[in-house]
Rosetta silent file (secondary structure, phi, psi, omega in degrees, C-alpha in Angstrom):
SEQUENCE: XXXXXXXXXXXXXXXXXXXXXXXXXXXXXXXXXXXXXXXXXXXXXXXXXXXXXXXXXXXXXXXXXXXXXXX
SCORE:     score description
SCORE:     0.000 S_00000001
   1 L     0.000  126.775  178.286 -107.091 -112.571  -54.197 S_00000001
   2 L   -87.424  134.488  175.894 -107.152 -113.604  -50.598 S_00000001
   3 L  -101.620  124.261  175.545 -109.670 -112.139  -48.278 S_00000001
   4 L   -81.284  122.458 -179.695 -108.550 -111.423  -44.792 S_00000001
   5 L   -85.111  114.573  173.425 -111.273 -112.066  -42.118 S_00000001
   6 L   -67.469  158.092  174.572 -110.791 -109.322  -39.465 S_00000001
   7 L   -52.981  138.348 -179.174 -110.901 -110.066  -35.889 S_00000001
   8 L   -56.739  129.962  174.211 -114.433 -110.435  -34.468 S_00000001
   9 E   -91.344  125.566  175.931 -115.868 -107.110  -33.076 S_00000001
  10 E  -106.156  145.756  169.949 -117.829 -107.424  -29.838 S_00000001
  11 E   -83.174  155.388  175.467 -120.342 -104.980  -28.466 S_00000001
  12 H   -54.761  -33.839  174.870 -120.032 -103.966  -24.845 S_00000001
  13 H   -61.962  -36.935 -179.121 -123.091 -105.993  -23.916 S_00000001
  14 H   -70.764  -39.718  175.470 -121.439 -109.036  -25.389 S_00000001
  15 H   -69.133  -33.960 -177.723 -118.201 -108.473  -23.377 S_00000001
  16 H   -69.679  -42.159  178.087 -120.276 -107.829  -20.250 S_00000001
  17 H   -52.457  -49.185 -178.957 -121.934 -111.270  -20.817 S_00000001
  18 H   -62.274  -41.692 -172.215 -118.622 -113.023  -21.122 S_00000001
  19 H   -83.464   -9.787 -177.450 -117.304 -111.281  -17.941 S_00000001
  20 L    61.883   37.955  177.164 -120.591 -111.750  -16.084 S_00000001
  21 L  -133.112  178.313  174.623 -120.759 -107.984  -15.191 S_00000001
  22 L   -73.950  157.681  175.320 -122.757 -104.895  -16.265 S_00000001
  23 H   -68.118  -25.153  179.173 -122.293 -103.211  -19.370 S_00000001
  24 H   -67.492  -38.020  177.570 -121.448 -100.003  -17.267 S_00000001
  25 H   -57.573  -39.928 -177.095 -118.508 -102.055  -15.733 S_00000001
  26 H   -68.912  -48.833  179.266 -117.167 -102.817  -19.164 S_00000001
  27 H   -60.733  -31.193  174.569 -117.503  -99.081  -20.285 S_00000001
  28 H   -69.305  -34.149  177.156 -115.681  -97.944  -17.155 S_00000001
  29 H   -62.604  -47.090  176.335 -112.925 -100.295  -17.883 S_00000001
  30 H   -58.495  -43.614 -171.932 -112.706  -98.867  -21.447 S_00000001
  31 H   -74.151  -23.051  165.804 -112.969  -95.410  -20.429 S_00000001
  32 H   -76.599  -15.679  175.761 -109.938  -95.866  -17.849 S_00000001
  33 L    90.220   10.933  178.843 -107.928  -97.501  -20.717 S_00000001
  34 L   -83.670  -19.202  172.964 -107.749 -100.823  -18.809 S_00000001
  35 L  -126.863  115.006 -176.505 -109.725 -102.643  -21.538 S_00000001
  36 L   -76.970  133.123 -179.570 -108.889 -101.347  -25.031 S_00000001
  37 L  -150.030 -173.572  171.408 -111.679 -100.641  -27.210 S_00000001
  38 E  -145.260  155.417  177.690 -113.016  -98.043  -29.617 S_00000001
  39 E   -96.483  143.473  172.644 -116.060  -96.075  -30.031 S_00000001
  40 E  -117.004   96.994 -176.694 -118.529  -96.093  -32.953 S_00000001
  41 L    77.125 -133.255  177.649 -120.678  -93.084  -32.253 S_00000001
  42 L   -95.032    8.363 -165.961 -121.499  -93.381  -28.546 S_00000001
  43 E  -109.115  120.124  179.887 -121.206  -97.089  -28.568 S_00000001
  44 E   -75.864  144.729  167.156 -118.017  -99.085  -27.423 S_00000001
  45 E  -132.143  159.544 -170.939 -116.605 -102.011  -29.430 S_00000001
  46 E  -145.848  135.382  172.831 -113.951 -104.409  -28.707 S_00000001
  47 E   -70.640  129.276  177.768 -111.767 -106.864  -30.704 S_00000001
  48 H   -55.278  -38.469  177.077 -112.289 -110.458  -29.401 S_00000001
  49 H   -60.994  -37.308  176.493 -108.542 -110.951  -29.368 S_00000001
  50 H   -62.362  -46.392  179.351 -108.122 -107.928  -27.063 S_00000001
  51 H   -57.793  -48.945 -177.068 -110.822 -109.194  -24.711 S_00000001
  52 H   -67.319  -33.616  176.363 -109.290 -112.617  -24.523 S_00000001
  53 H   -63.334  -39.482 -174.795 -105.719 -111.084  -23.889 S_00000001
  54 H   -66.814  -41.039  175.801 -107.261 -109.019  -21.150 S_00000001
  55 H   -60.086  -50.588 -177.814 -108.727 -112.225  -19.453 S_00000001
  56 H   -53.941  -43.950 -176.177 -105.317 -113.894  -19.665 S_00000001
  57 H   -67.203  -34.074 -172.881 -103.639 -110.970  -18.061 S_00000001
  58 H   -77.008  -34.246 -173.768 -106.186 -110.875  -15.237 S_00000001
  59 H   -47.841  -57.551 -177.178 -105.880 -114.682  -14.407 S_00000001
  60 H   -66.112  -35.546  177.064 -102.437 -114.453  -12.574 S_00000001
  61 H   -62.589  -44.308  175.637 -103.504 -111.301  -10.682 S_00000001
  62 H   -65.889  -37.303  174.889 -106.571 -113.139   -9.413 S_00000001
  63 H   -63.090  -35.446 -178.432 -104.496 -116.157   -8.420 S_00000001
  64 H   -66.788  -50.556 -178.641 -101.996 -113.967   -6.684 S_00000001
  65 H   -57.103  -42.475 -172.900 -104.841 -112.345   -4.658 S_00000001
  66 H   -65.947  -41.666 -172.972 -106.356 -115.734   -3.763 S_00000001
  67 H   -65.138  -42.380 -176.113 -102.930 -116.925   -2.660 S_00000001
  68 H   -66.867  -34.869 -178.370 -102.291 -113.712   -0.443 S_00000001
  69 H   -70.991  -36.190 -175.163 -105.914 -114.227    1.179 S_00000001
  70 H   -79.721  -10.968 -179.406 -105.152 -117.734    2.127 S_00000001
  71 L   -82.304    0.000    0.000 -101.993 -116.923    3.751 S_00000001
């Protein structure tokens, strides 16, 4: 029988550390539905793959903003 290892689950504080922002900033993104997560009791949890996808989606937006500011 093969065991499937689930996607790593991160706490809000771990995501905040990756993003170099406050935990509150991460919970706000989750509450607005911008960063997909789920709650365990009162605590937010995030799949690493979802966090990495969010980062990839944000990169072109940031690059576009930088381009517009330099023009």
